[in-house]
Each structure stands twice: as structure tokens, then as C-alpha cells.
C-alpha positions in Angstrom: 8.2 50.2 66.9 10.8 51.1 64.3 13.9 52.7 65.2 17.4 53.0 64.1 18.6 50.0 65.9 15.9 47.9 64.4 16.8 49.3 61.1 20.3 48.3 61.4 19.5 45.0 62.5 17.3 44.5 59.6 20.1 45.7 57.1 22.5 43.3 58.7 20.0 40.4 58.4 19.4 41.0 54.7 23.2 41.4 54.0 23.6 38.1 55.6 21.0 36.5 53.3 23.3 37.9 50.3 20.4 38.4 48.0 20.9 38.2 44.3 19.2 40.0 41.5 17.1 37.4 39.4 18.5 36.2 36.3 15.5 35.1 34.7 11.7 36.1 34.7 8.5 34.4 33.8 6.9 35.7 30.6 3.3 36.3 31.7 1.6 37.7 34.7 -0.3 34.5 35.3 3.0 32.6 35.6 4.0 35.1 38.1 0.8 34.6 40.2 1.4 30.8 40.1 4.9 31.5 41.3 3.7 33.6 44.0 1.2 31.3 45.4 3.0 28.0 45.2 6.1 29.7 46.6 4.4 30.0 50.1 6.2 27.2 52.2 7.5 25.4 49.2 10.9 24.6 48.0 11.1 26.9 45.0 13.2 24.7 42.4 11.7 21.4 43.4 8.0 22.4 43.6 7.1 25.9 42.0 9.1 25.9 38.9 7.7 22.5 37.8 4.4 23.5 38.4 4.8 26.9 36.5 6.4 24.8 33.6 3.6 22.3 33.5 0.9 25.0 33.3 3.0 26.7 30.5 3.3 23.4 28.5 -0.6 22.9 29.0 -0.9 26.4 27.1 1.8 25.5 24.5 4.3 28.1 26.0 7.6 26.4 25.2 9.8 29.0 27.1 8.1 30.4 30.1 11.3 32.0 31.4 13.4 34.5 29.6 16.5 36.4 30.7 15.9 39.7 32.6 17.5 41.6 29.5 14.6 40.4 27.2 11.7 42.7 26.8 8.4 40.8 26.9 5.3 42.5 25.4 
């Protein structure tokens, strides 16, 4: 059950994680889905990013990541 104490504990736990906004994002929803599926229980930079980059390369996508400020159509 949720109450103010549980909420305060959750806020404290999240602050301790020090989440930061993403600096880059995938250019397609397909890459986002791959990211989500392969992220489950995997080390992100050692496993997930290489998988998505390999799939992007298979589809001749040279730059599968772009800065957050770039608008992707």
C-alpha cells in the first residue's frame, strides 16, 4: 500500500541513483524496441548498444544514435 512514508523512501532511493537525462537517442522505434528487449538483465554498454549497432549496420544505418536536440522524422 502506498503512503507518504513509502513515497518519501522512493524519492530518496531515486535521488541516490542520481539519474541523468539521456544525451543521445536511437533514430528509430525499431532500435528503441531492440534496446528495451535486450536491456533486460544485460549490461547496457557491453551488450545492448553493440546489438543495436549491428542491426543498424545490417540496414545501412550509419548513425543509429543522435543527440537529443536533433529532431528525427
